[in-house]
N, C-alpha and C positions, 0 to 999 in steps of 0.2 A: 797859194793852194798847196804847194809842197810842204810848207811849214805847218799848215793846219792839219794835214794828214798825219804828219809825224807827231804833232802834239796830241792828237786824238788817240793814236796808237799807244803812246807812252802813258796817257791817263788811264786807258782801259786796262793795260797791263798792270799798272800800279794798283788799281782797284781789285783786280783778280788776285794779285799777290797778297794784298792786305787781308782778303777774305781767308786765304790759306793759313794765316797765322793763328786763326781761331782753333785750328786742330790741336790735338794733344802734343805737348812738347816732347822733344827727344832727350834722351839721357845718355850721352856718350860717356865712356869710362873716364875720359880726361880731356882737357882742353886742346884742340888742334893748334899747332904752333905755326903752321905755314898755310899758304893758299896760292893757287893758280887762278888767275882771273882773265876772262875774255870779255870784251865789250864792243858794242857797235853804237856809234853815235853820230852827231852832226856838229861840224866845226864851222864857226863864223869868224872870218879873218877880221882883225882889229881895223876899223875904219877911222884911223886917225887922220886929222886934216893937215898933214905936213909931209915933206919928203917926197919920195918917188911916186907914191900913189896919187898924191895931190897933183903933181906935175903931169902925170899921165892922164888924169881925168880932165885936165884943161885942154888936151889935144884929142883924146879918143873918148868914145862912149864906154869907158871902163872905170869902175870904182872898186876899191878894195872889198866893199860889201858884196860884190858879185861873186867873190870866191867863197862859196859856202857849199859844202857837200858832205857826204858820209865820211866818217873817220873810223878806222879800226884800231883797237888797242889791246895790249896784253900786259899783265902785271904779275910779278912774283912778290908776295907779301910775307914778311917774316914778323912774327909776334915778338915784342920785347916786354910783354906783360899783358895783363887783362885790359889795360887802357892805353897802350902805346904800341904802334907797329911801324915798320919801315917798308916802303914799297919801291920796287924797281920796275920801271915802265918803258914800253916802246909803243909808239903810235905811228900810223901811216895815213897820209892824206894827199890827195892829188885832185886838182880841178882844172878844167879847160874852159876859158871864157872867150867868146867871139865878140869883137868890137870893131868899130869903124871910125874914121876921121869925122870929127864934128863939123868941120867947115869946108870939107873938100869931097868931091865925087869924081868919078872918072869921066872920060869924054862922052859917054852915053848916059850920064846922069845916075849911074849905079854906085852904091857905097864901095869904098875901098876897105877891104876887110883883112883882118889878121886874127890869129888865135894866140891867146896868152895862157901858158901852162905853168902852174905853181905846184911843186911837190915838196912836202915836209915830212921828215922822219925825226921826231923828238926822242931822245934817249934821256930819261930823267930818273931822279931818286927823290922820294918825299918822305916826310915824317908825319904819321897820322895819329891824331888824338881821338880816343873813344870816351866821351864824357861819362857814359853809364856802363862802360865795359862791354865785352863781347859775350860774357856768360855770367850766370849767378851760381853760387855754390850752395847746395842744399846740405842739410845734416847728413853725415855719412860720406861727404866728399864728392857727391854727384855734381857734375857741372851741367847746368841747364842753359842751352843756347837761347838767345833772345834776339829780337831785332836790334841791329847795331847801327848807331849813328856815328859818323866820324867827320873830322875836318883836318886839314893839314896844309903844309907848305913844302915846297921843294924847288929843285934846280936841276939843270942839266945842259945838254947840247941839242941844237936843232940842225940837222943836216938838210939843206934846202937846195932847190934847183928851180930856176925861173927861165922860161923860154918865150920868145915871140916868133911865130911863123906866119908868113902870108905876104900881102902886098903893102908896100910903104911908098912914101913920097920922098924924092930927092930934091931938096929946096935949093941946091946949088944951080939948078936950071930955072929959067923963066920962060914959060910956066913950068911948075914942078913936074918931074917925070916919075911915073909909077914903075917900081921895080919889085921883084919878088926876092925875099931873103929870109934868113933865119938868124936870130940873135939870142944869146944865152949867157948865163953865168950861174955859178953855184958856190956854196960855201958852208961854213959851220958857224953858228951863232950861239952865244950864251943865252940861256933861258931861265926864268924864274916863274913859278906858278903857285896858285892856291887852289884847293879842292875841297869839296864837301859832298857827302853821300850817305846812303843808307843801304844796309844789307838785310834782307828779309829771309829767314830760314824757310826752305821748302823741302828739306830732307835732313838726315843726320849730319851730313857734311856738305850740303849744297845750299847756297844762298842766291836769291835774286839780287842783283846789284843795280842801283840807280845813282848816278854821279854827275856832278857838274864841275868843270874846271875853267880857270881863266889863266892864260899865260901871257908873259911879256917877253918879246925877243925882237931884235932888229940887227941888221947888218948893213954893210956898205956894198953897193953894186959895183962890180968891176967888169972885166972881160969886155964883151961887146958893148957894154953900157958905160964905159969909163969916161966918155966925153959928155955925159949928161950933167946939167947943172945941179939937179937934186938927186942924190944917189942913195939916201938912207931908205931902206926898204923894211917896213914893219912886217913881222912874221908871226906875231902872237895873236891871240883872240880867245873867244869863249867856245866851250863845247859842252854838250849834254850827252850822256851815255846811258844805255841799259845793257845788262849782261848777266853773266853767271860767275860765281865764285865757288871753287872746289877746295875745301879745306882738308888738310891731312896733318 
C-alpha cells in the first residue's frame, strides 16, 4: 500500500511537471554553471541472498527487503560543459524493523521481539553525462534552457550504524533463557553507484528533479557481532527521488 501511494504521487507530479514545459521558454543571459539540489525519495536495501542478512533471516522474521523507507539527499553540481557535470552528494537514511524468533516463543506463547535499526549516510561524488545538453544556443548567443536528461557513475563512502535492541535467547542454557540486551556496530564502507534522471524547467533557474540510483556497498560486522559465522553486511540498494534543482 505504501509503495502504491508513493508511485501514484510520483506519476501525478511528473504529469503536472510535463504540462508546465509547454509554457514559453526562458532566456537567461548565460548558462548557469552550478546548482544546489534537494531531493526526497525512497530507498530499498539490496536483498542479496548471502552474508549477514541471509543468516539473520534464518533465525528471525527479518529480511533485508524490510529495510525500506524515505531517504533525504542534497547535491552540489558543478558544470564542466554543456554535456558534462560533476555532483557532490550527501544522503540520509534510517529505518527500524521489529522482528521475532521464527521457532521460539516465551513461556506464555508470545513472540520474543527485538528492533533492528539501520542508519546510512553516503558521501559520494559522481560524473554526470547529459546526452542532449542542458541548453540550446540561439542566434545572438541566447541560451535556451530545456528538459535535461542525464546518467552517470560515481563512488564514495557510506557511514553506517546497525543496532539490535530488545529480547534475545541465551542458548547456553537448556531450555534457552530470555534476556534483554543491546548489540551494535558501525563503520565506513566503500560505495559505487550508477544514476539516471531528468530535470524539467519550471522557472528561469529552477528545475523539477526526478532521479533513480543504485548503489553497491558492503562491510564486515564486528563489535558485538564479531562472533557471528556470517558477518558480511550489504549496505547498498536502489532509490528513487523527486526534488528541486536551483541553478546559479
